[in-house]
Backbone as JSON, one array per atom type, in Angstrom:
{
  "sequence": "MAVRHSAPRITSNEGVRDTLSAALGAMLVDAHEEHGEILLRVKREQLPDALRLLRDSHEYQQLMEIAGVDYPQRPERFEVCYCLLSLTKNHRIVVKVNTDEATPVPTVTHLWPVAGWLEREVFDMFGVLFAGNPDLRRILTDYGFEGHPFRKDFPLTGHVELRYSEDEKRVVYEPVELAQDLRQFDFMSPWEGADYVLPGDEKAEPTEAQTRGAPKADEPKTTESAKQTGAGAKADAKAAKPVAAGEGASKDGGKDAPAPEPTENQPGQPAREGRTTDTAAGTEVNEDDPRADEDAQDGDKS",
  "N": [[40.01, -21.21, -21.33], [40.78, -21.59, -18.1], [40.03, -19.49, -15.47], [41.04, -18.45, -12.61], [39.9, -17.49, -9.28], [41.17, -15.07, -6.28], [39.35, -14.82, -4.49], [36.53, -16.48, -2.47], [33.39, -17.39, -3.39], [31.56, -18.28, -1.97], [31.58, -17.04, 1.79], [31.91, -17.83, 5.31], [30.57, -16.73, 8.34], [32.24, -17.26, 10.44], [33.94, -17.53, 12.8], [34.79, -14.65, 12.39], [33.58, -12.66, 13.76], [34.71, -12.66, 16.45], [37.42, -12.52, 15.18], [37.95, -10.12, 14.61], [37.3, -8.67, 16.74], [39.13, -8.62, 18.75], [41.09, -7.77, 17.43], [40.63, -5.21, 17.09], [40.25, -4.37, 20.14], [40.57, -2.25, 22.63], [39.32, -0.09, 21.07], [36.96, -1.05, 19.66], [33.09, -1.29, 21.49], [30.59, -2.28, 20.88], [30.05, -5.7, 19.51], [27.99, -7.67, 17.1], [26.4, -10.33, 15.44], [23.51, -10.11, 12.65], [21.07, -10.06, 10.57], [22.74, -12.14, 9.23], [25.1, -10.71, 8.41], [28.38, -8.87, 10.13], [28.26, -6.87, 12.56], [29.94, -3.73, 13.82], [30.56, -2.09, 16.26], [31.83, 0.97, 16.69], [33.9, 3.58, 18.56], [33.65, 6.84, 19.09], [35.65, 8.47, 18.58], [37.67, 7.72, 17.39], [37.35, 6.35, 15.36], [38.68, 6.67, 12.41], [40.78, 4.78, 13.04], [40.27, 2.73, 13.48], [38.77, 2.06, 11.07], [40.71, 2.09, 9.38], [42.41, -0.2, 9.89], [40.65, -2.37, 9.61], [40.78, -1.78, 6.98], [43.9, -2.66, 6.03], [44.87, -4.59, 7.56], [43.35, -6.71, 7.64], [42.25, -6.46, 5.71], [39.86, -5.47, 4.01], [38.95, -3.6, 1.57], [37.7, -1.92, 0.34], [35.54, 0.87, 0.55], [32.03, 0.68, 1.09], [29.66, 2.09, 1.0], [28.35, 4.77, 2.68], [25.69, 4.97, 5.47], [22.94, 6.57, 7.12], [21.24, 6.35, 10.29], [17.98, 7.21, 11.68], [17.17, 7.74, 15.28], [15.04, 8.73, 17.3], [14.65, 8.63, 19.89], [16.59, 8.12, 21.18], [19.63, 9.76, 23.13], [21.73, 9.7, 21.3], [21.01, 10.26, 18.64], [22.16, 9.7, 15.94], [22.82, 7.05, 14.31], [25.79, 6.27, 12.22], [26.36, 4.68, 9.53], [29.01, 2.67, 8.49], [29.99, 0.51, 5.46], [31.77, -2.06, 4.13], [33.66, -3.77, 2.55], [35.62, -7.0, 1.71], [37.72, -7.93, -0.84], [39.13, -9.84, -1.69], [38.4, -11.85, -0.4], [35.39, -11.77, -0.49], [33.74, -11.05, 1.43], [31.57, -8.97, 3.6], [31.15, -6.25, 6.1], [29.67, -4.53, 8.8], [30.23, -1.23, 9.69], [29.53, 1.0, 13.31], [29.04, 4.09, 14.53], [28.06, 6.44, 16.71], [26.38, 9.46, 17.47], [25.4, 12.83, 17.81], [23.47, 15.87, 17.13], [25.0, 17.96, 17.62], [27.39, 17.26, 18.0], [30.8, 16.66, 16.55], [31.8, 13.69, 13.68], [34.82, 11.63, 13.2], [35.97, 12.46, 10.16], [36.51, 9.95, 6.97], [37.75, 10.42, 4.93], [40.72, 10.59, 3.98], [41.04, 8.06, 4.06], [39.68, 6.73, 2.48], [38.94, 8.22, -1.12], [35.93, 8.47, -2.14], [34.52, 8.96, 0.44], [34.46, 11.2, 0.67], [32.42, 11.96, -0.88], [30.29, 10.32, 0.52], [29.77, 11.44, 2.59], [28.99, 13.59, 3.05], [26.91, 13.72, 1.18], [25.03, 12.02, 3.78], [25.03, 14.07, 5.44], [23.38, 15.98, 4.2], [21.17, 14.62, 4.0], [20.86, 13.39, 7.11], [21.62, 16.09, 8.53], [24.14, 15.29, 9.76], [27.29, 16.72, 11.06], [30.74, 16.47, 9.52], [34.2, 16.1, 10.52], [36.62, 17.4, 8.95], [36.23, 16.97, 6.98], [36.87, 18.2, 3.56], [34.55, 19.69, 1.65], [32.12, 20.2, 3.45], [29.2, 20.27, 1.95], [25.77, 20.59, 1.17], [24.72, 17.9, -1.68], [22.39, 16.58, -2.2], [20.06, 18.5, -2.22], [18.88, 21.56, -2.95], [20.92, 24.16, -2.84], [19.65, 26.48, -0.83], [18.17, 25.09, 0.95], [16.0, 24.06, 3.55], [16.08, 22.28, 6.47], [16.23, 19.08, 6.91], [16.05, 16.13, 5.17], [15.57, 13.43, 5.92], [15.2, 13.2, 8.56], [13.61, 12.36, 11.44], [11.85, 13.84, 12.43], [11.24, 15.58, 10.6], [8.86, 17.4, 8.58], [6.75, 15.92, 6.76], [5.92, 17.3, 4.13], [7.67, 19.34, 3.8], [9.09, 22.4, 4.51], [9.35, 24.7, 2.33], [8.4, 25.64, -0.28], [10.47, 25.54, -3.45], [9.65, 27.4, -6.91], [9.85, 29.15, -10.84], [9.49, 32.02, -10.88], [7.9, 34.07, -13.57], [7.65, 36.37, -13.23], [10.12, 37.4, -11.87], [11.58, 36.5, -13.18], [13.43, 34.31, -11.71], [14.42, 31.49, -9.8], [11.89, 31.22, -7.07], [11.18, 31.29, -3.29], [8.83, 29.68, -1.48], [6.47, 29.36, 1.05], [4.7, 26.1, 1.82], [1.61, 25.79, 0.01], [-1.27, 23.97, 0.65], [-3.46, 22.07, -1.37], [-5.12, 20.71, -0.18], [-5.34, 19.0, 3.11], [-2.64, 16.71, 4.49], [-3.66, 13.49, 4.28], [-3.45, 10.06, 7.0], [-3.48, 7.28, 5.88], [-3.95, 4.53, 7.21], [-5.35, 2.58, 7.4], [-6.01, -1.64, 7.56], [-6.48, -3.09, 5.59], [-8.46, -1.97, 1.6], [-10.77, -3.44, 2.54], [-12.0, -3.01, 5.64], [-12.22, -0.36, 8.21], [-11.09, 2.04, 9.79], [-9.56, 1.52, 13.78], [-10.85, 3.12, 14.89], [-12.82, 6.31, 16.07], [-13.67, 8.25, 13.28], [-13.25, 12.03, 12.43], [-16.38, 13.42, 12.48], [-17.89, 11.12, 12.21], [-18.85, 10.52, 15.15], [-20.58, 12.45, 15.63], [-23.16, 11.16, 14.32], [-26.16, 9.63, 13.75], [-26.78, 6.11, 15.07], [-26.46, 2.77, 13.66], [-29.13, 0.68, 12.23], [-27.79, -2.1, 12.49], [-25.74, -1.65, 14.59], [-26.91, -1.25, 16.28], [-27.94, -3.49, 16.72], [-25.79, -5.55, 16.51], [-23.95, -5.77, 15.16], [-22.7, -8.49, 12.62], [-19.61, -10.79, 12.63], [-17.06, -9.74, 11.35], [-14.89, -11.68, 11.3], [-15.29, -14.27, 11.76], [-16.1, -16.98, 10.09], [-18.93, -18.04, 8.52], [-21.21, -20.64, 8.75], [-22.8, -23.73, 7.46], [-24.22, -26.33, 9.21], [-25.79, -28.87, 9.15], [-27.68, -30.19, 6.55], [-30.25, -28.59, 6.16], [-30.01, -26.69, 6.68], [-29.77, -25.6, 3.82], [-31.79, -26.19, 2.56], [-31.36, -27.72, 1.41], [-31.71, -31.97, 0.9], [-33.52, -35.18, 1.92], [-36.18, -34.65, 1.15], [-36.5, -32.52, 0.11], [-35.32, -33.23, -3.01], [-36.95, -35.46, -3.24], [-39.92, -33.89, -3.16], [-38.76, -32.14, -6.13], [-38.84, -34.59, -7.51], [-41.31, -35.66, -8.29], [-43.9, -35.69, -10.24], [-45.82, -32.88, -12.26], [-49.02, -32.61, -11.65], [-52.12, -32.47, -14.17], [-54.01, -30.64, -13.78], [-52.27, -28.56, -13.11], [-50.48, -27.76, -14.91], [-48.52, -27.69, -17.69], [-46.93, -31.32, -18.19], [-45.7, -32.3, -19.52], [-43.58, -31.47, -22.66], [-44.71, -29.43, -25.33], [-44.26, -29.48, -27.67], [-42.85, -28.31, -30.86], [-45.23, -27.07, -33.07], [-46.57, -26.51, -31.02], [-50.04, -25.76, -29.86], [-50.79, -22.18, -29.28], [-51.77, -21.28, -26.07], [-54.97, -20.88, -25.0], [-56.75, -17.97, -24.27], [-56.89, -16.35, -21.29], [-59.54, -15.49, -20.22], [-61.44, -16.62, -21.6], [-60.97, -19.08, -20.92], [-62.91, -21.99, -18.39], [-64.45, -21.68, -16.31], [-63.21, -19.14, -15.03], [-63.83, -15.77, -14.56], [-65.1, -12.97, -16.69], [-62.43, -10.43, -17.62], [-62.97, -6.93, -15.84], [-63.17, -4.23, -17.72], [-62.1, -4.7, -19.85], [-61.21, -4.79, -23.16], [-63.24, -7.72, -25.08], [-63.62, -8.74, -27.4], [-62.54, -7.74, -30.26], [-63.69, -6.78, -32.76], [-65.27, -5.4, -31.66], [-64.52, -3.01, -29.98], [-63.26, -1.9, -31.89], [-65.5, -0.42, -33.05], [-67.6, 2.79, -34.12], [-69.37, 5.05, -32.5], [-71.82, 5.69, -33.06], [-73.63, 7.68, -31.52], [-71.69, 9.88, -30.51], [-70.65, 13.13, -30.97], [-68.45, 13.28, -31.77], [-68.48, 11.17, -33.95], [-68.3, 11.92, -36.48], [-66.03, 13.42, -37.18], [-64.16, 11.5, -36.63], [-64.48, 10.35, -38.46], [-64.29, 11.5, -40.49], [-61.31, 12.57, -40.85], [-60.65, 9.46, -41.01], [-61.41, 8.66, -43.65], [-59.37, 10.57, -44.7], [-56.85, 9.68, -44.33]],
  "CA": [[41.3, -21.51, -20.61], [39.75, -21.3, -16.46], [40.63, -17.81, -14.35], [41.33, -18.63, -10.44], [40.14, -15.82, -8.32], [41.61, -15.67, -4.6], [37.75, -14.83, -3.66], [35.63, -17.61, -2.71], [32.1, -17.95, -4.0], [30.73, -18.07, -0.47], [32.41, -16.53, 2.81], [30.87, -18.05, 5.86], [30.85, -15.22, 9.35], [32.49, -18.42, 11.99], [35.09, -16.49, 12.98], [34.79, -13.36, 12.2], [33.55, -11.73, 14.68], [35.96, -12.9, 17.13], [38.95, -12.39, 15.42], [38.29, -8.44, 14.25], [37.18, -7.75, 18.02], [40.62, -9.11, 18.97], [42.36, -6.88, 16.77], [39.84, -3.94, 17.87], [40.55, -4.13, 21.14], [39.5, -0.92, 23.33], [38.16, 0.8, 20.07], [35.74, -1.53, 19.96], [32.49, -1.15, 21.87], [30.24, -3.85, 20.82], [30.23, -6.57, 18.04], [26.96, -9.38, 16.86], [25.71, -10.65, 14.2], [22.28, -9.99, 12.2], [20.87, -10.69, 9.74], [23.96, -12.45, 8.61], [26.65, -9.7, 8.59], [28.37, -8.96, 11.32], [28.15, -5.07, 12.98], [30.93, -4.49, 14.73], [30.33, -0.43, 17.1], [33.18, 1.24, 17.42], [34.2, 4.65, 19.46], [33.74, 7.83, 17.24], [36.46, 9.29, 18.29], [38.66, 6.14, 17.41], [36.76, 5.84, 13.38], [39.41, 6.64, 11.38], [41.66, 4.07, 13.19], [39.58, 1.21, 13.38], [38.98, 1.84, 9.5], [42.58, 2.03, 9.1], [43.11, -1.2, 10.6], [40.39, -3.39, 9.49], [41.58, -1.84, 5.7], [45.3, -2.62, 6.38], [44.89, -5.63, 8.1], [42.37, -7.75, 7.71], [41.88, -7.16, 3.97], [38.52, -4.93, 3.89], [40.08, -3.2, 0.51], [36.81, -1.1, -0.22], [33.91, 1.52, 1.65], [31.25, 0.12, -0.42], [28.44, 3.0, 1.31], [28.47, 5.48, 4.39], [23.92, 5.48, 5.36], [22.9, 7.33, 8.72], [20.14, 5.77, 11.09], [17.73, 8.43, 12.63], [17.03, 6.88, 16.6], [15.15, 10.68, 17.92], [14.32, 8.87, 21.26], [18.41, 8.0, 21.83], [20.78, 10.73, 23.19], [23.13, 10.17, 20.05], [19.93, 9.96, 17.57], [21.93, 9.3, 15.05], [23.67, 5.91, 14.18], [26.67, 6.69, 11.28], [26.87, 3.05, 9.4], [30.02, 2.41, 7.66], [29.4, -0.68, 4.97], [32.93, -2.07, 3.76], [34.07, -5.01, 1.01], [36.48, -7.71, 1.2], [37.27, -8.4, -2.04], [40.34, -11.71, -1.49], [38.18, -12.97, 1.04], [34.22, -11.41, -0.48], [32.7, -11.0, 2.97], [30.99, -8.18, 4.1], [31.1, -6.0, 7.24], [28.99, -3.04, 8.62], [31.43, -0.67, 10.9], [29.08, 1.71, 13.49], [28.99, 4.88, 15.3], [26.78, 7.2, 17.48], [26.6, 11.4, 17.36], [24.24, 13.57, 17.96], [22.94, 17.33, 16.13], [25.94, 18.8, 17.14], [29.11, 16.79, 17.59], [31.44, 15.93, 13.92], [32.34, 12.41, 12.84], [35.38, 11.98, 12.07], [36.11, 12.16, 8.59], [37.93, 9.27, 6.37], [38.39, 10.8, 3.11], [41.97, 10.14, 3.41], [41.45, 6.54, 3.94], [38.61, 6.41, 0.65], [38.27, 9.63, -0.65], [34.66, 8.47, -2.44], [34.17, 8.68, 1.09], [33.71, 12.78, 0.6], [30.47, 12.6, -1.46], [29.2, 9.72, 1.13], [29.72, 12.27, 4.05], [28.41, 14.65, 2.07], [24.87, 13.29, 1.78], [24.86, 12.28, 4.88], [25.45, 15.67, 6.21], [22.62, 16.46, 3.66], [19.98, 14.15, 5.04], [20.38, 13.83, 8.32], [22.61, 16.94, 9.67], [25.11, 14.98, 10.52], [28.64, 16.32, 10.98], [31.83, 15.5, 9.27], [35.3, 16.97, 11.42], [37.42, 17.33, 8.27], [36.23, 16.75, 5.37], [36.77, 19.64, 2.94], [33.73, 20.22, 1.19], [30.73, 19.51, 3.22], [28.28, 21.3, 1.25], [24.93, 20.12, 0.26], [25.05, 17.37, -2.53], [21.03, 15.83, -3.15], [18.79, 19.38, -2.08], [19.05, 22.4, -2.95], [21.41, 25.02, -1.81], [18.9, 26.88, -0.02], [17.16, 24.6, 1.48], [15.3, 24.03, 4.81], [16.33, 21.41, 7.4], [17.14, 17.58, 6.31], [14.25, 15.35, 5.03], [15.43, 12.0, 6.5], [14.72, 12.97, 10.18], [12.29, 11.65, 11.45], [10.54, 15.49, 13.08], [11.04, 16.57, 9.44], [7.55, 17.56, 7.92], [6.23, 15.05, 5.03], [5.23, 19.0, 3.2], [8.32, 20.34, 4.15], [9.26, 23.55, 5.07], [8.84, 26.08, 2.09], [8.47, 24.97, -2.01], [9.9, 26.6, -4.85], [9.18, 27.15, -8.09], [10.29, 29.8, -11.1], [8.64, 32.92, -10.59], [8.27, 34.53, -14.7], [7.91, 37.95, -12.84], [10.56, 37.85, -11.2], [12.6, 35.73, -13.87], [14.51, 33.58, -11.02], [13.66, 30.02, -8.56], [11.88, 31.83, -5.07], [10.97, 30.52, -2.42], [7.53, 29.88, -0.8], [5.5, 28.57, 2.29], [3.68, 25.36, 1.23], [0.57, 25.58, 0.61], [-2.05, 22.62, -0.11], [-5.2, 22.45, -1.18], [-5.81, 19.72, 0.43], [-4.72, 18.26, 3.87], [-2.05, 15.85, 4.13], [-4.09, 12.67, 5.0], [-2.48, 9.22, 6.32], [-4.66, 6.06, 5.17], [-4.04, 3.99, 8.02], [-6.65, 0.68, 7.44], [-5.53, -2.94, 7.4], [-7.05, -3.12, 3.76], [-9.5, -1.29, 0.93], [-12.42, -3.68, 3.07], [-12.34, -2.61, 6.43], [-12.21, 0.43, 8.4], [-10.43, 2.16, 11.51], [-9.54, 1.21, 14.61], [-11.14, 4.64, 15.99], [-14.04, 6.73, 14.85], [-13.46, 9.6, 12.54], [-13.89, 13.68, 13.03], [-17.63, 14.19, 12.21], [-19.25, 10.52, 12.42], [-19.63, 10.78, 16.59], [-22.23, 13.1, 15.3], [-24.16, 10.54, 13.11], [-27.15, 8.68, 14.72], [-25.93, 4.38, 15.27], [-27.17, 2.03, 12.17], [-29.64, -0.92, 13.18], [-26.55, -2.65, 12.56], [-25.1, -1.63, 15.36], [-27.7, -1.39, 17.89], [-28.22, -4.97, 16.95], [-24.04, -6.1, 16.88], [-22.96, -6.59, 13.54], [-21.87, -9.6, 12.33], [-18.71, -10.44, 13.05], [-16.32, -10.48, 9.87], [-13.7, -12.69, 11.46], [-16.15, -15.5, 12.44], [-17.32, -17.71, 8.66], [-20.88, -18.63, 8.33], [-20.93, -22.32, 8.15], [-23.9, -24.67, 7.19], [-23.44, -27.31, 10.29], [-26.91, -29.55, 8.07], [-28.56, -29.69, 5.33], [-32.18, -28.25, 6.64], [-30.16, -24.93, 6.44], [-29.44, -24.99, 2.4], [-32.48, -26.47, 1.95], [-31.53, -29.3, 0.8], [-31.99, -33.01, 1.27], [-34.42, -35.67, 0.51], [-37.74, -34.26, 1.16], [-36.61, -31.33, -1.54], [-35.28, -34.27, -4.08], [-38.76, -36.02, -3.9], [-40.48, -33.34, -4.29], [-38.55, -31.95, -7.31], [-38.64, -35.72, -9.04], [-42.66, -35.76, -8.36], [-44.28, -34.94, -12.0], [-46.97, -32.1, -11.98], [-50.76, -33.22, -12.14], [-52.74, -31.86, -15.02], [-54.64, -29.47, -13.65], [-51.54, -27.08, -12.37], [-49.15, -26.77, -15.83], [-48.18, -29.06, -18.72], [-46.05, -32.49, -18.22], [-44.42, -32.56, -20.94], [-43.01, -29.91, -23.79], [-46.26, -29.55, -26.35], [-43.44, -29.27, -29.26], [-42.59, -26.55, -32.03], [-45.6, -26.75, -33.49], [-47.94, -26.44, -30.22], [-51.27, -24.3, -30.17], [-50.92, -21.01, -27.98], [-52.82, -21.04, -25.0], [-56.44, -19.75, -24.92], [-56.99, -16.67, -23.14], [-57.87, -16.94, -19.52], [-61.01, -15.29, -20.59], [-62.26, -17.75, -21.8], [-61.23, -20.72, -20.39], [-63.79, -22.33, -18.11], [-64.36, -21.37, -14.39], [-62.6, -17.96, -14.82], [-64.02, -14.52, -14.55], [-64.38, -12.35, -17.03], [-61.6, -9.63, -16.29], [-63.68, -5.89, -16.14], [-62.71, -2.83, -17.85], [-61.01, -5.4, -20.97], [-62.03, -5.72, -24.29], [-62.24, -9.25, -24.88], [-64.38, -8.67, -28.32], [-61.25, -6.63, -31.03], [-64.82, -5.52, -33.43], [-66.43, -5.18, -30.8], [-63.95, -2.1, -29.03], [-63.2, -0.8, -32.07], [-67.06, -0.13, -33.84], [-67.5, 4.26, -33.68], [-70.11, 5.16, -31.17], [-72.7, 7.4, -33.91], [-74.04, 8.64, -30.89], [-70.87, 10.59, -30.15], [-70.83, 13.98, -31.22], [-67.31, 13.49, -32.31], [-67.7, 10.21, -34.51], [-68.02, 12.5, -38.05], [-64.8, 13.88, -37.57], [-63.22, 10.64, -36.45], [-64.61, 9.23, -39.65], [-63.2, 12.13, -42.05], [-59.99, 11.5, -40.65], [-59.7, 8.03, -40.83], [-60.87, 9.12, -44.25], [-58.39, 11.92, -45.12], [-55.84, 9.02, -43.94]],
  "C": [[40.69, -21.23, -19.36], [40.52, -20.14, -15.77], [40.37, -18.55, -13.25], [40.65, -16.96, -10.14], [40.27, -16.5, -6.87], [39.53, -15.54, -4.02], [36.84, -15.69, -4.17], [34.26, -17.14, -3.26], [30.91, -16.98, -2.55], [31.2, -17.56, 0.72], [31.32, -16.93, 4.03], [31.7, -16.58, 7.04], [31.42, -16.34, 10.27], [33.35, -17.43, 11.86], [35.15, -15.61, 13.56], [34.91, -12.11, 12.92], [34.23, -11.66, 16.01], [37.05, -12.69, 17.18], [38.79, -10.66, 15.31], [37.52, -7.63, 15.6], [38.31, -7.76, 18.63], [41.58, -7.9, 18.58], [41.56, -5.45, 16.93], [40.27, -3.16, 18.8], [39.98, -2.67, 21.43], [38.67, 0.27, 22.12], [36.95, 0.16, 20.0], [34.48, -1.64, 20.98], [31.64, -2.55, 21.93], [30.46, -4.85, 19.6], [29.22, -7.75, 18.41], [27.33, -9.4, 15.85], [24.71, -10.44, 13.81], [21.77, -9.46, 11.14], [22.07, -11.05, 8.71], [24.85, -11.44, 7.93], [27.03, -9.38, 10.0], [28.75, -7.25, 11.59], [29.33, -5.36, 13.98], [30.67, -2.39, 15.3], [31.22, -0.08, 17.32], [33.25, 2.94, 17.89], [34.01, 5.43, 18.3], [35.02, 8.42, 17.34], [37.81, 8.89, 17.03], [38.26, 5.92, 16.13], [37.31, 5.99, 12.58], [40.61, 4.91, 11.68], [41.83, 2.62, 12.91], [39.32, 0.98, 11.81], [40.13, 1.3, 9.0], [42.72, 0.4, 9.57], [42.35, -2.48, 10.11], [40.3, -3.25, 7.79], [42.5, -2.77, 5.82], [45.29, -3.98, 7.01], [44.13, -6.34, 8.13], [41.37, -7.73, 6.42], [40.51, -6.68, 3.05], [39.07, -3.69, 3.21], [38.27, -2.16, 0.07], [35.32, -0.78, 0.69], [33.13, 1.39, 0.47], [29.91, 1.97, -0.4], [28.43, 3.73, 2.66], [26.93, 5.85, 4.01], [24.25, 6.23, 7.27], [20.96, 6.98, 8.63], [19.23, 7.2, 11.97], [17.31, 7.5, 13.71], [16.45, 8.34, 17.62], [15.13, 10.55, 19.69], [15.9, 8.81, 22.04], [18.83, 9.79, 22.07], [20.97, 10.8, 22.3], [21.77, 10.03, 19.42], [20.24, 9.53, 16.82], [23.09, 8.25, 15.19], [24.69, 5.93, 12.19], [27.02, 5.12, 10.58], [27.96, 3.11, 8.27], [29.84, 0.92, 6.69], [30.76, -1.23, 4.35], [32.77, -3.61, 3.47], [35.18, -5.64, 1.29], [37.15, -7.75, -0.16], [38.04, -10.03, -2.26], [39.21, -12.43, -0.35], [35.97, -12.87, 1.0], [33.04, -11.4, 0.89], [32.67, -9.29, 3.23], [31.05, -8.08, 5.34], [30.36, -4.52, 7.73], [29.87, -2.12, 10.24], [30.26, 0.92, 12.05], [29.35, 2.73, 14.41], [28.1, 5.67, 15.61], [27.0, 8.39, 17.57], [25.24, 11.53, 17.89], [24.05, 15.24, 17.01], [24.08, 17.91, 15.84], [27.89, 18.13, 16.97], [29.21, 15.79, 16.18], [31.36, 14.93, 14.39], [33.49, 13.02, 12.56], [35.65, 11.99, 11.0], [37.2, 11.03, 8.04], [37.98, 9.5, 5.21], [39.92, 10.45, 2.96], [41.97, 8.74, 3.34], [40.66, 6.21, 2.21], [38.46, 7.78, 0.06], [37.0, 10.02, -1.43], [34.21, 8.98, -0.71], [33.76, 10.75, 1.55], [32.55, 12.71, -0.11], [29.7, 11.44, -0.2], [28.91, 10.75, 2.19], [29.14, 12.97, 3.52], [26.48, 14.68, 2.11], [24.11, 12.47, 2.69], [24.87, 13.5, 5.9], [24.12, 16.03, 5.65], [20.83, 16.03, 4.01], [19.64, 14.02, 6.21], [21.26, 14.34, 9.11], [23.73, 16.74, 10.05], [26.42, 15.9, 10.78], [29.76, 16.05, 10.82], [33.44, 16.48, 9.77], [35.97, 16.88, 9.74], [37.6, 16.96, 7.25], [36.47, 18.16, 4.44], [35.66, 20.39, 2.07], [32.48, 19.69, 1.52], [29.61, 20.55, 3.29], [26.7, 20.24, 1.49], [25.01, 19.55, -0.96], [23.46, 17.22, -3.47], [20.25, 17.38, -2.76], [19.57, 20.7, -2.65], [19.89, 23.18, -2.35], [21.24, 25.94, -0.77], [17.66, 26.64, 1.02], [17.17, 23.84, 2.96], [15.32, 22.73, 5.29], [16.43, 20.17, 6.32], [15.93, 16.68, 6.65], [14.49, 13.64, 5.38], [15.04, 12.1, 7.82], [13.45, 12.45, 10.0], [11.03, 12.51, 12.4], [10.84, 15.71, 11.22], [9.43, 16.26, 8.94], [7.53, 16.79, 6.71], [5.75, 16.56, 4.22], [6.55, 19.59, 3.27], [7.84, 21.37, 4.66], [8.71, 24.82, 4.27], [9.0, 25.13, 0.1], [9.04, 25.96, -2.72], [9.27, 26.94, -6.35], [9.46, 28.55, -8.58], [9.33, 30.51, -11.28], [9.09, 34.18, -12.58], [8.67, 36.01, -14.52], [9.51, 38.24, -12.65], [12.46, 37.48, -12.5], [14.03, 34.75, -12.59], [13.64, 32.56, -9.98], [13.43, 31.4, -7.25], [11.14, 30.53, -4.4], [9.47, 31.03, -1.9], [7.12, 29.12, 0.1], [4.4, 27.82, 1.6], [2.59, 25.33, 1.61], [-0.29, 24.26, 0.09], [-3.13, 22.28, -0.11], [-5.64, 21.66, -0.47], [-4.65, 18.86, 1.96], [-3.9, 17.15, 4.56], [-3.08, 14.63, 5.02], [-3.51, 11.3, 5.1], [-3.46, 8.19, 6.57], [-4.05, 5.04, 6.12], [-4.7, 2.37, 8.05], [-5.36, -0.36, 7.25], [-5.87, -3.35, 5.83], [-8.39, -3.02, 3.53], [-10.79, -1.97, 2.09], [-12.48, -3.58, 4.94], [-11.63, -1.42, 6.98], [-11.81, 0.76, 9.66], [-10.23, 2.19, 12.54], [-10.83, 2.44, 15.82], [-11.88, 4.86, 15.07], [-13.26, 8.46, 14.2], [-13.6, 10.42, 12.6], [-15.46, 13.08, 11.84], [-18.33, 12.68, 12.43], [-19.62, 10.24, 14.04], [-20.61, 11.16, 16.36], [-23.36, 12.26, 14.92], [-24.59, 9.74, 14.31], [-26.5, 6.86, 14.69], [-27.15, 3.78, 14.07], [-27.84, 0.89, 13.12], [-28.39, -1.8, 13.01], [-25.43, -2.48, 13.63], [-25.68, -1.22, 16.73], [-28.17, -2.65, 18.14], [-27.56, -5.67, 17.52], [-24.11, -6.61, 15.06], [-22.57, -7.77, 12.84], [-20.28, -9.44, 11.67], [-17.84, -11.09, 11.43], [-15.28, -11.67, 10.31], [-14.05, -13.93, 11.95], [-16.8, -15.95, 11.22], [-18.51, -18.4, 9.43], [-20.09, -19.67, 8.35], [-22.2, -22.85, 8.23], [-23.59, -26.14, 8.37], [-24.56, -28.5, 9.08], [-27.3, -29.12, 7.5], [-29.65, -29.4, 5.31], [-31.44, -27.01, 6.26], [-29.74, -24.44, 5.64], [-30.57, -25.81, 2.18], [-32.5, -27.25, 1.09], [-31.28, -30.47, 1.64], [-32.92, -34.13, 0.64], [-35.79, -35.21, 0.61], [-37.77, -33.13, -0.54], [-36.03, -32.52, -2.73], [-36.57, -35.07, -4.55], [-39.6, -35.12, -4.02], [-40.01, -32.73, -5.83], [-38.86, -33.24, -8.44], [-40.24, -35.65, -8.72], [-43.07, -34.95, -9.82], [-45.85, -33.86, -11.47], [-48.03, -32.18, -12.7], [-51.17, -32.14, -13.12], [-53.26, -30.78, -15.31], [-53.26, -27.77, -13.7], [-50.38, -26.94, -13.39], [-49.05, -27.98, -17.03], [-47.2, -29.81, -18.03], [-45.42, -32.42, -18.42], [-44.59, -31.91, -22.04], [-44.49, -30.18, -24.66], [-44.64, -29.69, -27.86], [-43.38, -27.79, -30.46], [-43.86, -26.48, -32.82], [-47.54, -26.9, -32.48], [-48.94, -25.72, -29.89], [-50.57, -23.53, -29.09], [-51.99, -21.27, -27.12], [-53.78, -19.67, -25.24], [-56.19, -18.82, -24.12], [-57.79, -16.98, -21.8], [-59.0, -15.99, -19.49], [-61.76, -16.49, -20.28], [-61.92, -19.02, -21.59], [-62.36, -20.8, -18.93], [-63.66, -21.71, -16.52], [-63.7, -19.76, -14.12], [-63.47, -16.41, -15.05], [-63.68, -13.75, -15.44], [-63.33, -10.69, -16.27], [-63.25, -8.33, -16.71], [-62.58, -4.77, -16.39], [-61.43, -3.75, -19.32], [-61.9, -5.87, -22.25], [-61.64, -6.82, -24.79], [-62.38, -9.07, -27.13], [-63.06, -7.67, -29.64], [-62.26, -6.03, -31.73], [-65.28, -4.92, -33.17], [-65.41, -3.28, -30.46], [-63.39, -1.0, -30.43], [-64.32, 0.1, -33.28], [-66.87, 1.65, -33.19], [-69.04, 3.88, -33.26], [-71.11, 6.64, -32.09], [-73.17, 8.53, -32.71], [-72.75, 9.76, -30.57], [-70.65, 11.78, -30.87], [-69.57, 14.42, -32.05], [-66.89, 12.69, -33.49], [-67.6, 10.56, -35.55], [-66.66, 12.2, -38.49], [-63.77, 13.4, -37.58], [-63.07, 9.95, -38.21], [-64.01, 9.91, -40.43], [-61.83, 11.75, -42.18], [-59.42, 10.51, -41.23], [-59.71, 8.22, -42.5], [-59.51, 9.28, -45.91], [-56.41, 10.62, -45.44], [-55.39, 7.53, -45.41]]
}
């Protein structure tokens, strides 16, 4: 049995921005479409009224998420984004409000109870205050945590670190101690260096490649002619030329080919100095040597 659903599989954004903008009226600051979504920015003081209108009159029943964004260069550095979903239309929109570190945003826990935990997350990570939240306290970090980790000016190493002390039998907080300073690797790839001079390199002597001009990696080396590669008609003709009789073997002698004669016995080659060519003469005992008898006796014993 086929089941029919009221929500379409795909919903277009056509006409949604104009319809919602007209419905919000003076509560709306601006509306536009970005990345396939309708973004509505409303006045902070009228946020609950705007969300109630979207929920009750335009069927955006579910609050899916509350997210924070930090723009430190803005006077109101924080954006609080409310992601709404319409189950009957299968459509999503994002409602935004701006605020700063001290100005609270009205709570919407009376519209969606789940907003209580979502607002606590934004408060914990960004430090945004929500007026009217019945339990606005940290939810992701520890109770004694210092600062808000998702702020752009929050140090990457944090302020303090915690550990369990066996001596005190409790969790203690201590200043962060790093065995090595935090380093930022902003290289484009593992094979490229930084665009700036690394600390200490300014004292080094320039290399030969730097003085004569190192080759540019972004300019590929090409061979415009066969002459640059060593190939061509002359090289082919030289390779096809047979070897002369006195320059080496012109053909393979086969499996039973005799071993070549020593260089010293070849005609026209002078004998090498300091080398014995006769094995028997080389091992003959010199009788005039006083150690000859000892060597002979040692040989007999062995």
